[in-house]
N, C-alpha and C positions, 0 to 999 in steps of 0.2 A: 643387846643389839647395838652395834656401833653406829656412829653417825652415817657411815657409808651405806648402811642397810636401811636408813630411813627412807620411806617412799617420797618421791618427788611431790611437791605441793603444786606444781604446774607453773611456777614463775621462777626465773633464774635466781639462784641464791637462797631459795626457800625449800623446806622439806617438812614432812609431817612427822611430828613427834609420835613414836609408836606407843608411848604410855598414855598421853593425853588425847591423841588423834587430832591435834590442832596444828596448823601450820606455824612454823617459826622461821625467822631469818637465820640461816646457818652460814652464809657467806655475804657479809655486809657489802663488800666491794662489788661483787657480781650483781647483787640485788640493786644497789644504788645506781650502778651503771645502766642496768636494764630499765629501771624506773625513769632515769633521766632521758632515755630514748623514747619512752612511751608517752603518748598523749591520751591514753585510755584512762578515764576516771575509775573504771573497775579495777585496773591494775593498782592504782594508788590506794583505793579502799582495801584491796586484798593485802597489800604490803603493810598498811597501817594496822590492820588486824593482826598480821603475823608479828608485828613489833609490839603488840599489846596496847596499842593506842586507840582504844574503842571510841572515846568521845570524838577524837579527830576523824576517825573513819565514819562515824555517824553524820558528822557535818558534811563531809565530802559526798557521802551517799545521798543525803537529802538534796543537795544541789544537783547531783547527777540525775536523780530520779525526776526532778522537775523538768530537766532537759529531755529525758527519754523515759517517760513513765511506763511504756510497754516492754522495756528491755527485760528479758528473762534473767539475764546475768545480773542486772542491777537489783532485781527483786530477790534473787538468791543471796546476793551480798547484803541486802537489807535484813534478810533472815539471819545471816551470819552476825551482823551487828547486834541484832536482838539476842541471839544465843550468847554472844560475848558479854552482853549486858545482863545475862541471866533471866531474860524474859522468854523462857522456854515455850510457854503456851502460845505466845504471839508468834514466835519464830516457827513453831509447828503449823500454825494456821496459815501463815504466808506460804510455806512450802507446800502444804496440802492444796492450797488454792491454785498453785502453779501446775500441779501434777496433770490435770486434764489437758492443759495446753501443751505439755511436753510429751504426752503419751505417744509412744512409737517413734520418738525422735532420738537423736544422739544426746540430748540434754536429760532425758528421763533417768538414766543411771546416775548422773551427777546430782539430780534433785533427791533421789533416794539416798545417795551417800550423805548429802547435807542433812537430810531428815534423820539419818542414823546418828550423825554428829550431835544433833540437838538432843536426842534421847540419851546418848552416851554422856554428854555434859550434864544432863539432869539425873544421872544415876539410874536410868531405866535401861539396863544392859540387855535384857531380852528383846525389848522393842528395838533397840539399836541394832542388835544382831539380825533381826528380821529385815530391817531396811538395808543393812550392809549386804546381806545375802541377796536381796532383790537387785541391788546395784551390781554386785558381782555377776549374777546370772545374766543380767542385761548387757553388761560389758563384754562378757565372754561371747554371748550370742551375736552381738553386733560387731565382733572383731575389733574391739577397742585396743588401743596400744597397750603394751606390756606394763608401762608405768601405772596406768589407770587400774588395770587388773590387779597389780601388786598392791596398790594402795587399798583397794577394796578388800583384798585378802587379808592384809595386816589388820585392817579395821575390824573385820568379821572375827578373826581369831582373838583379838584383844577383848571384844565385847563378849564373846562366848566364854573366855577365861574368867572374866569378872562376873558373868551371870552364874557360873558354876559355884563361885565362892559365896553367893548369897544364900 
């Protein structure tokens, strides 16, 4: 799968690596330009994670959560920082605690996708596939944009392929 086939990661200049299912900066110039225009701490956290700068992302996330402790996006990004730090159980607990608050909303498929990434990163490919399937089903049912559906599809296929090898 060539770079042009990588699913969008949702921020300019980033894409999801179809092997690792993690966001990466694939166009530094576009990413830096968009980040310079953004005042959203969540964008900065996301880009730091995509660049592999977990400690820096954790610092920005901690400050941002103090300013907005109820933000679902920041809670999910906290879980992403935990996943990147290999604190899989803690990341899963954070995401599972968010699920009741997002049930029936447009954020529900995103939280399931993130939960799948936690399981995937931890080598739990069957559990990851179940979460990616839930995300995909919810995205299709809610009429999500094609890029979100494609990302969930690629993630589900990758998790199923690896689950079969076990």
